[in-house]
C-alpha positions in Angstrom: 0.0 0.0 0.0 1.4 3.4 -1.0 0.6 6.7 0.6 -0.4 9.8 -1.4 1.9 12.8 -1.1 -0.5 14.5 1.3 -0.7 11.4 3.5 3.1 11.1 3.4 3.5 14.7 4.5 1.0 14.3 7.4 2.6 11.0 8.4 6.1 12.6 8.9 5.0 15.8 10.5 5.2 15.9 14.3 2.0 16.2 16.2 2.0 19.4 18.4 2.0 17.3 21.6 5.1 15.5 20.4 6.8 18.9 19.9 5.9 20.2 23.4 7.0 17.0 25.1 10.1 16.3 23.2 13.7 16.9 24.5 17.1 15.4 23.7 19.4 13.6 26.1 23.1 13.4 25.4 24.8 10.3 26.8 28.5 10.1 27.1 30.1 6.7 27.4 33.7 6.6 28.5 35.6 3.3 28.3 37.2 2.4 31.7 40.3 0.9 30.1 41.3 3.2 27.3 39.2 6.3 28.0 37.7 6.3 24.5 34.5 8.4 24.5 31.3 7.9 22.5 28.6 10.5 22.4 25.0 9.5 21.7 22.1 12.0 21.3 18.7 10.4 22.0 15.2 11.9 21.7 12.9 11.5 24.8 9.5 12.5 25.9 9.5 11.7 29.6 11.7 10.7 32.6 11.3 7.5 34.5 12.5 8.1 38.0 13.4 5.3 40.4 12.8 5.4 44.1 15.9 5.1 46.4 16.8 1.5 47.3 16.5 2.0 51.0 13.3 0.8 52.7 13.1 4.0 54.8 9.7 5.5 55.5 11.0 9.1 55.3 9.5 10.9 52.3 11.8 11.2 49.3 12.1 14.5 47.4 11.3 14.6 43.7 14.4 16.8 43.4 16.7 14.0 44.7 15.0 11.4 42.5 15.6 13.7 39.5 19.2 14.2 40.4 19.7 10.4 40.8 18.5 10.0 37.2 21.5 12.1 36.0 24.0 10.5 38.3 27.0 8.9 36.6 26.8 5.1 36.4 29.0 2.2 35.4 27.6 -0.2 32.9 28.5 -2.9 30.4 29.2 -1.5 27.0 31.6 -2.9 24.4 34.5 -0.6 23.4 35.2 -0.5 19.7 38.8 0.5 20.4 40.0 -1.9 23.1 37.1 -4.5 23.4 36.7 -3.7 27.1 33.1 -4.2 28.4 32.9 -1.6 31.1 32.2 2.1 30.7 31.1 5.1 32.7 27.9 6.8 31.4 26.9 10.4 32.0 23.6 11.9 30.9 22.9 15.6 30.1 20.0 17.5 28.9 20.8 18.6 25.3 17.5 20.4 24.9 14.7 21.3 27.2 11.1 20.2 27.0 8.3 22.7 27.0 6.3 20.3 29.2 8.2 18.0 31.6 6.7 14.6 32.1 7.9 12.5 35.1 7.0 8.9 35.7 7.6 7.7 39.3 8.5 4.0 39.1 6.5 2.8 42.1 6.5 -0.8 41.0 9.8 -2.7 41.6 10.4 -6.2 40.2 10.4 -9.0 42.8 12.2 -12.0 41.3 11.3 -14.3 44.2 7.6 -13.7 43.9 7.8 -13.4 40.1 5.8 -10.2 40.3 6.1 -6.5 41.4 6.2 -4.8 44.8 4.7 -1.3 45.1 6.7 1.5 46.8 4.6 3.3 49.3 7.0 6.1 50.3 5.6 9.6 50.2 7.2 12.0 47.7 7.9 15.6 48.5 7.0 17.7 45.4 8.1 21.3 45.5 6.7 24.1 43.3 10.1 24.6 41.6 12.2 21.7 40.3 15.8 22.9 40.0 17.2 21.1 36.9 20.5 23.0 37.1 21.4 21.6 40.5 21.2 18.1 39.1 23.6 18.9 36.3 26.3 20.9 38.2 29.7 19.3 38.5 33.1 19.5 36.9 32.1 17.7 33.7 28.5 18.8 33.3 27.3 21.2 30.7 25.3 24.2 32.0 21.7 24.7 30.8 21.0 27.9 28.8 19.6 30.9 30.7 16.6 30.8 28.4 14.9 27.7 26.9 16.2 26.8 23.5 14.1 27.9 20.6 12.6 25.1 18.5 
């Protein structure tokens, strides 16, 4: 089945909601062995935020969950240069969304029960979410003073 020119144009145009929700994340993978760096730019529409691993009953702040999302992590990734399988990954906001969508991952896999456990911790949500504080650091790129124009 072929699409008409009008249908093709409509198919490839972004819906207004997609434009408002879209943002780009830049991931930097640095090989632990040879320090070779690979940059990847990925389009996203939302953040999936994990609850802290502790079983504490103290409320967790949305700010700390957001900052944990951007924390540097070690993962398995094959290096094309030296064939090492370990790398550090850093995530940065390459562009800002007009509308920020956050998913709080309240359901955690439980292998023993072959199901999911629900997190019941309260979440402190403040009126202002400080994105800049999550990105500060020696290697982090600063966000622009104004949102980037589309």
